[in-house]
C-alpha positions in Angstrom: -20.8 5.9 -7.6 -21.2 5.2 -11.4 -18.0 4.6 -13.6 -18.6 8.1 -15.2 -18.3 9.8 -11.8 -14.9 8.0 -11.0 -11.8 10.0 -11.8 -9.2 7.0 -12.0 -8.8 3.4 -11.1 -7.5 1.6 -8.2 -6.5 -1.9 -8.8 -6.7 -4.7 -6.1 -4.9 -8.0 -7.0 -6.3 -10.6 -4.8 -5.3 -14.1 -4.0 -7.9 -15.5 -1.6 -10.8 -14.4 0.6 -9.0 -13.8 3.7 -6.5 -11.3 2.2 -9.1 -10.0 -0.3 -11.2 -8.9 2.8 -8.3 -7.2 4.3 -7.3 -5.4 1.2 -10.8 -4.3 0.2 -11.5 -2.3 3.3 -8.6 -0.2 2.7 -9.2 -0.1 -1.2 -12.9 0.9 -0.5 -11.7 3.8 1.9 -9.2 5.2 -0.7 -11.4 4.8 -3.6 -14.5 6.6 -1.8 -12.1 9.4 -0.6 -10.5 10.0 -3.9 -13.4 9.3 -6.3 -12.0 6.1 -7.9 -13.3 3.1 -9.2 -12.0 -0.5 -8.3 -10.4 -3.0 -10.5 -10.2 -6.3 -8.5 -7.8 -8.7 -10.3 -6.9 -12.4 -9.9 -4.2 -13.9 -11.9 -4.1 -17.6 -12.5 -0.6 -18.9 -13.5 -0.7 -21.3 -16.4 2.1 -23.5 -17.1 4.0 -23.3 -20.4 2.6 -26.7 -21.5 -1.0 -25.4 -21.2 -2.4 -22.9 -23.8 -3.4 -19.7 -22.1 -6.9 -20.3 -23.8 -7.4 -23.5 -21.7 -6.3 -21.8 -18.5 -9.7 -23.1 -16.9 -8.1 -26.5 -16.7 -5.5 -25.3 -14.0 -8.0 -23.4 -11.9 -8.5 -24.8 -8.2 -12.2 -24.1 -8.4 -12.6 -21.0 -6.2 -10.7 -18.2 -8.2 -14.1 -16.7 -9.7 -15.6 -17.0 -6.1 -13.0 -15.0 -4.7 -13.3 -12.1 -7.3 -16.9 -12.2 -6.9 -16.6 -11.9 -3.3 -14.2 -8.9 -3.3 -16.2 -7.4 -6.1 -19.4 -7.6 -3.9 -17.6 -5.7 -1.3 -16.8 -2.9 -3.3 -20.3 -2.6 -4.7 -21.9 -3.1 -1.4 -19.9 0.2 -0.1 -21.2 2.1 -3.1 -18.0 1.9 -5.1 -18.0 1.3 -8.9 -16.2 -2.2 -8.9 -15.2 -4.4 -11.8 -13.8 -8.1 -11.1 -11.7 -9.9 -13.7 -10.0 -13.4 -13.5 -6.7 -13.4 -15.9 -4.9 -16.3 -17.3 -1.3 -15.4 -17.4 2.2 -17.3 -17.3 3.3 -15.2 -14.4 1.4 -13.4 -11.6 3.6 -10.2 -11.6 3.7 -9.9 -15.4 -0.1 -10.3 -15.3 -0.5 -7.6 -12.8 1.8 -5.0 -14.3 0.7 -5.6 -18.0 -2.9 -5.2 -16.9 -2.4 -2.2 -14.9 -0.6 -0.4 -17.7 -3.2 -1.7 -20.3 -6.1 -0.5 -18.2 -4.5 2.8 -17.2 -4.4 2.2 -13.6 -3.7 4.9 -11.1 -2.8 3.0 -8.0 -2.2 -0.7 -7.1 -2.9 -2.0 -3.6 -0.9 -5.1 -2.7 -1.5 -7.3 0.2 1.5 -8.7 2.1 1.6 -11.0 5.0 5.1 -9.7 6.2 6.9 -13.2 6.1 10.6 -13.2 6.8 12.9 -12.3 3.6 14.5 -14.8 1.6 17.9 -14.5 -0.4 17.4 -11.9 -3.1 13.8 -11.5 -2.4 12.6 -8.3 -0.3 8.8 -8.9 0.1 8.0 -11.6 -2.3 8.9 -12.6 -5.6 5.5 -11.2 -7.1 5.6 -8.2 -4.9 9.1 -7.3 -5.7 8.6 -7.5 -9.2 5.3 -5.3 -9.3 7.2 -2.6 -7.2 9.9 -2.6 -9.8 8.0 -2.8 -12.9 4.8 -1.0 -12.4 4.4 2.3 -14.1 2.0 3.6 -11.6 1.7 4.4 -7.7 2.0 1.1 -5.5 0.8 0.7 -1.8 1.7 -2.4 -0.1 -0.4 -3.2 3.1 0.8 -5.6 5.6 -2.2 -7.7 6.5 -0.9 -10.2 9.1 -3.5 -9.4 11.4 -7.4 -8.5 10.9 -7.8 -5.1 10.4 -9.5 -3.2 13.4 -11.1 0.2 13.8 -8.9 2.8 12.8 -8.9 5.5 15.4 -5.1 6.7 15.4 -2.7 6.6 12.5 1.3 7.2 12.4 3.0 8.5 9.5 6.7 8.3 9.3 7.7 11.4 7.2 10.8 11.0 5.0 11.9 13.0 2.0 10.9 12.4 -1.5 7.7 11.7 -3.4 7.1 8.3 -1.7 6.4 9.8 1.9 3.7 12.2 -0.1 1.9 9.0 -1.3 2.0 7.6 2.2 0.8 10.8 3.7 -2.1 10.9 1.0 -3.0 7.2 1.7 -3.2 7.9 5.4 -5.3 11.1 4.7 -7.7 9.0 2.9 -8.1 6.7 5.7 -8.1 9.3 8.5 -11.0 11.1 6.7 -13.0 7.8 6.2 -12.6 6.8 10.0 -12.4 10.3 11.6 -8.9 9.2 12.9 -6.2 11.1 14.5 -3.0 11.2 12.8 0.8 11.8 14.3 3.3 12.9 11.9 6.8 11.6 13.0 10.1 12.8 11.9 13.2 11.2 13.4 16.5 13.0 13.5 19.9 12.0 15.0 20.9 13.3 18.5 23.7 15.0 16.6 21.5 16.8 14.1 22.5 20.4 13.7 20.0 23.2 13.4 19.8 22.9 9.7 18.8 19.4 9.8 16.2 20.0 12.5 14.7 22.9 10.5 14.5 20.6 7.6 12.7 18.2 9.7 10.1 20.6 11.0 9.6 21.9 7.2 8.9 18.2 6.2 6.4 17.9 9.0 4.6 21.3 8.1 4.6 20.0 4.5 2.9 16.6 5.4 0.3 18.3 7.7 -0.6 20.7 4.8 -0.9 17.6 2.6 -3.3 15.9 4.8 -5.6 18.4 3.9 -9.0 18.6 6.0 -7.8 15.9 8.6 -9.1 17.4 11.7 -6.7 15.8 14.4 -3.0 16.3 13.3 -0.1 16.1 15.8 3.6 16.5 14.6 6.6 15.3 16.4 10.1 15.8 15.8 12.2 13.3 18.0 15.8 12.4 18.4 17.1 8.7 18.1 19.9 6.9 16.8 17.7 4.2 15.3 14.9 5.4 12.8 13.3 2.1 12.2 13.1 1.4 16.1 11.7 4.7 17.0 8.8 4.1 14.4 8.2 0.7 15.4 8.2 1.6 19.0 5.4 4.4 18.3 3.5 2.2 16.2 2.3 0.5 19.2 0.4 3.6 20.2 -1.5 3.5 16.9 -3.8 1.2 14.6 -1.8 1.6 11.5 1.5 2.9 10.3 2.3 4.6 6.9 5.7 5.2 5.3 7.2 5.6 2.0 9.7 3.2 0.6 13.3 4.2 1.0 15.1 3.0 -2.1 18.7 3.2 -1.5 20.1 1.5 -4.7 18.0 1.7 -8.0 20.5 -0.5 -9.8 20.3 -3.4 -7.3 16.5 -2.7 -6.7 16.7 -2.5 -2.8 13.0 -1.8 -3.2 12.1 -0.7 0.4 15.5 0.1 2.1 16.3 -0.8 5.8 13.9 1.6 7.6 10.8 0.7 5.7 11.7 -2.9 5.4 12.2 -3.4 9.1 9.1 -1.3 10.2 7.1 -3.2 7.6 7.7 -6.6 9.2 7.9 -5.4 12.9 5.4 -2.4 13.4 2.4 -3.0 15.4 -0.9 -3.1 13.6 -1.4 -2.8 10.0 1.5 -1.3 7.8 1.2 0.6 4.6 4.4 1.2 2.5 4.0 3.5 -0.4 6.0 3.8 -3.7 5.3 6.7 -6.1 5.6 6.0 -9.6 8.9 6.8 -11.2 
């Protein structure tokens, strides 16, 4: 693929070879499915006492190697890929600023799924990218090495974030010829209107998957949405869900369900946030 063939840009901020490897496999699948080019980005934080123009002095030595490694993964897969090392005062500011400047369509972030800290949901850099990015963001939990993708689970909620999660699952399903289960959880006390709404959401998600061949829809009852999704994740290779923001002012970026599933579900987890 050449730059002229690309219809947009997927940005992949990388930190090291291990996480870059696990981010790039998904980035390549998404880029090839959607006709996107890849922008591999590595930010070197430069302390205030050092001019940005002298950022090379604070490098640990392998930053260019990490970018080159990830760039080669993209190029070897036939995707137009550009790699850049940026010197900035802060990683999140560097990523967000570059994404806006380069008119990026989607950012794919890596996350190890570590336990939360006070006032920090995913991690300080990730939280701020989710808060400030003007484009779509998908966070991939990459605690384990990525395996072959034969079966994918999508937790179907309401709103634009679910549609981005479904789109992402669709891209990977097409690339791997994977089956997809669309799951909607309703309360055991749900009335007929709520159940009908759940079926409508499942139908909409199935339609959004496009030409994915093997799609199953499941409307199930449970008092614990996150627990049901996490339990079902053991039957699949990856789980996809939209962020469930519940307080924009306080910036609870994920919400209880996506946060719990993101930390505890089996396999890889993709949490999607549509741009505001």
